[in-house]
C-alpha positions, -999 to +999 in steps of 0.1 A: +000+000+000+011+035-007+007+063+018-014+093+006+017+113+000+037+083-012+053+077-046+072+049-063+096+048-093+093+024-122+122+017-146+112+003-180+125-001-215+093+012-229+090+049-236+054+047-223+043+043-186+041+007-177+006+013-163-019+027-188-039+058-181-072+039-175-056+017-149-038+047-133-072+064-129-087+032-114-058+029-090-059+066-081-023+073-093-007+094-120+026+089-138+053+115-144+081+108-169+114+115-150+139+109-177+161+084-194+191+063-181+216+065-209+242+045-191+219+014-192+220-008-223+195-005-238+186+029-223+158+028-198+130+052-191+121+062-155+085+070-144+074+083-109+039+074-098+021+096-072-013+093-056-039+117-071-047+143-045-084+151-041 
């Protein structure tokens, strides 16, 4: 479980968030693209997920 002010990072090879927008809405989270890890082969994309504040 994630605290109301919590967040988690996800590293993926896909340039898209690993959780789609419909599932993000259902889970009450939103993804923010944080950047690319060029030192990784192949380069990886980093996303941060935060709870949606109501």
